[in-house]
Backbone as numpy.savetxt, mean C-alpha at the origin, in Angstrom:
# Nx Ny Nz CAx CAy CAz Cx Cy Cz
6.70 0.23 7.75 5.31 0.62 7.67 4.79 0.75 9.09
4.09 1.82 9.36 3.53 2.01 10.68 2.33 1.11 10.91
1.91 1.04 12.18 0.79 0.17 12.53 -0.46 0.56 11.76
-0.75 1.86 11.67 -1.94 2.30 10.93 -1.86 1.86 9.47
-0.69 2.05 8.87 -0.51 1.70 7.46 -0.73 0.21 7.25
-0.15 -0.63 8.09 -0.32 -2.08 7.96 -1.77 -2.45 8.16
-2.42 -1.87 9.18 -3.81 -2.18 9.45 -4.70 -1.78 8.28
-4.50 -0.59 7.75 -5.31 -0.12 6.61 -5.04 -0.99 5.39
-3.79 -1.32 5.15 -3.45 -2.16 4.01 -4.12 -3.52 4.13
-4.09 -4.11 5.31 -4.73 -5.41 5.51 -6.23 -5.32 5.30
-6.84 -4.24 5.75 -8.28 -4.04 5.55 -8.59 -3.98 4.06
-7.82 -3.23 3.33 -8.03 -3.08 1.89 -7.83 -4.41 1.17
-6.75 -5.10 1.50 -6.40 -6.33 0.78 -7.32 -7.50 1.10
-8.10 -7.41 2.15 -9.01 -8.50 2.48 -10.44 -8.24 2.01
-10.65 -7.16 1.27 -11.98 -6.87 0.73 -12.19 -7.70 -0.54
-13.43 -7.74 -1.00 -13.76 -8.51 -2.21 -13.02 -7.98 -3.43
-12.81 -6.67 -3.51 -12.11 -6.06 -4.64 -11.06 -5.08 -4.10
-9.86 -5.60 -3.79 -8.82 -4.75 -3.17 -8.45 -3.54 -4.01
-8.40 -3.68 -5.33 -8.04 -2.55 -6.18 -9.03 -1.42 -6.04
-10.30 -1.77 -6.05 -11.35 -0.76 -5.90 -11.26 -0.10 -4.52
-11.03 -0.90 -3.48 -10.92 -0.36 -2.13 -9.74 0.58 -1.98
-8.61 0.21 -2.57 -7.43 1.04 -2.49 -7.65 2.37 -3.21
-8.18 2.30 -4.42 -8.40 3.53 -5.19 -9.48 4.40 -4.53
-10.46 3.80 -3.91 -11.49 4.57 -3.19 -10.85 5.29 -2.00
-9.98 4.60 -1.28 -9.27 5.21 -0.15 -8.46 6.41 -0.62
-7.76 6.27 -1.74 -6.97 7.39 -2.27 -7.87 8.54 -2.72
-9.02 8.22 -3.32 -9.97 9.25 -3.72 -10.46 10.05 -2.52
-10.83 9.34 -1.47 -11.34 10.01 -0.26 -10.26 10.88 0.35
-9.03 10.35 0.45 -7.94 11.13 1.01 -7.67 12.38 0.18
-7.58 12.22 -1.14 -7.30 13.36 -2.01 -8.37 14.44 -1.88
-9.62 14.01 -1.83 -10.71 14.98 -1.71 -10.66 15.69 -0.36
-10.46 14.92 0.71 -10.43 15.52 2.05 -9.26 16.48 2.22
-8.12 16.13 1.63 -6.92 16.96 1.75 -6.87 18.05 0.68
-7.87 18.04 -0.23 -7.92 19.00 -1.33 -6.63 18.94 -2.16
-6.24 17.71 -2.51 -5.06 17.48 -3.32 -5.46 16.83 -4.64
-4.60 16.96 -5.63 -4.82 16.34 -6.92 -4.78 14.83 -6.77
-5.80 14.14 -7.27 -5.91 12.68 -7.11 -4.75 11.95 -7.77
-4.35 12.37 -8.93 -3.23 11.72 -9.63 -1.94 11.85 -8.83
-1.73 13.02 -8.27 -0.52 13.24 -7.48 -0.53 12.38 -6.22
-1.67 12.26 -5.56 -1.79 11.41 -4.38 -1.47 9.96 -4.74
-1.97 9.52 -5.89 -1.70 8.15 -6.34 -0.22 7.92 -6.60
0.43 8.90 -7.21 1.88 8.76 -7.48 2.70 8.75 -6.19
2.32 9.57 -5.22 3.02 9.56 -3.93 2.82 8.23 -3.22
1.62 7.68 -3.31 1.35 6.37 -2.70 2.20 5.30 -3.38
2.32 5.38 -4.71 3.16 4.43 -5.44 4.61 4.53 -4.97
5.12 5.74 -4.91 6.50 5.95 -4.48 6.72 5.38 -3.09
5.82 5.68 -2.17 5.97 5.20 -0.80 5.94 3.67 -0.75
5.06 3.05 -1.50 4.96 1.59 -1.51 6.23 0.96 -2.09
6.76 1.54 -3.16 7.99 1.01 -3.75 9.17 1.19 -2.79
9.26 2.35 -2.16 10.33 2.58 -1.18 10.22 1.59 -0.02
9.01 1.32 0.43 8.80 0.39 1.52 9.22 -1.02 1.11
8.87 -1.42 -0.11 9.27 -2.74 -0.61 10.80 -2.84 -0.68
11.44 -1.80 -1.19 12.90 -1.79 -1.29 13.53 -1.86 0.10
13.07 -1.01 1.00 13.61 -0.98 2.36 13.39 -2.32 3.06
12.21 -2.89 2.91 11.92 -4.17 3.55 12.84 -5.28 3.07
13.18 -5.26 1.79 14.09 -6.28 1.26 15.51 -6.08 1.77
15.89 -4.85 1.99 17.27 -4.58 2.47 17.40 -4.67 3.98
16.39 -4.15 4.71 16.52 -4.01 6.15 15.54 -4.85 6.97
14.49 -5.32 6.33 13.42 -5.96 7.09 12.49 -4.90 7.64
11.55 -5.32 8.47 10.62 -4.41 9.11 10.71 -4.62 10.62
10.23 -3.68 11.40 10.23 -3.87 12.85 9.54 -5.17 13.23
8.43 -5.48 12.55 7.66 -6.69 12.87 8.29 -7.95 12.31
9.11 -7.85 11.30 9.68 -9.04 10.70 10.98 -8.73 10.00
12.06 -9.22 10.54 13.37 -8.97 9.93 13.84 -10.16 9.09
13.20 -11.29 9.27 13.59 -12.48 8.52 12.47 -13.51 8.62
12.59 -14.54 7.83 11.68 -15.66 7.94 10.30 -15.41 7.36
9.34 -16.18 7.86 7.97 -16.16 7.32 7.30 -14.81 7.48
7.48 -14.15 8.62 6.82 -12.86 8.81 7.33 -11.82 7.83
8.63 -11.80 7.58 9.18 -10.88 6.58 8.60 -11.19 5.21
8.52 -12.45 4.85 7.96 -12.84 3.56 6.51 -12.37 3.43
5.73 -12.51 4.49 4.33 -12.07 4.46 4.24 -10.57 4.28
5.06 -9.81 4.99 5.04 -8.36 4.85 5.47 -7.93 3.45
6.49 -8.58 2.91 6.92 -8.24 1.55 5.85 -8.58 0.52
5.16 -9.68 0.71 4.05 -10.02 -0.20 2.95 -8.96 -0.12
2.65 -8.48 1.09 1.66 -7.44 1.28 2.06 -6.17 0.53
3.30 -5.75 0.71 3.78 -4.54 0.05 3.79 -4.73 -1.46
4.23 -5.89 -1.92 4.23 -6.15 -3.37 2.82 -6.07 -3.95
1.85 -6.60 -3.23 0.46 -6.54 -3.71 -0.03 -5.10 -3.77
0.33 -4.29 -2.78 -0.05 -2.88 -2.80 0.59 -2.16 -3.99
1.87 -2.43 -4.23 2.54 -1.81 -5.38 1.83 -2.20 -6.67
1.50 -3.48 -6.80 0.79 -3.95 -7.99 -0.54 -3.24 -8.16
-1.30 -3.13 -7.08 -2.60 -2.45 -7.15 -2.45 -0.98 -7.50
-1.42 -0.35 -6.99 -1.21 1.08 -7.26 -0.76 1.36 -8.70
-0.20 0.36 -9.36 0.26 0.59 -10.72 -0.81 0.25 -11.76
-1.89 -0.34 -11.31 -3.02 -0.62 -12.21 -3.94 0.59 -12.29
-4.67 0.68 -13.36 -5.68 1.73 -13.48 -6.81 1.44 -12.51
-7.41 2.49 -11.95 -8.54 2.25 -11.05 -9.71 1.62 -11.80
-10.37 0.69 -11.12 -11.56 0.06 -11.70 -12.77 0.84 -11.27
-13.63 1.11 -12.20 -14.84 1.87 -11.89 -16.00 0.94 -11.68
């Protein structure tokens, strides 16, 4: 995960309602890019799952083992969970 991605993910996950923040971010991106919102959500899901898989096999630049790797994997797992839930209105 790049620095921007980690920073944005941390911002979203530390809000009062992370699911709402994540889905709002995807809505804004889809609208700005003039893309289908459902498709943007599915691509985000795919990327999050790939990142979780890669992190478990290879680690991340910031954490290849130990506590930091566990924290990053927990972050990615939470994003995957939020992306697979229906958006809250």
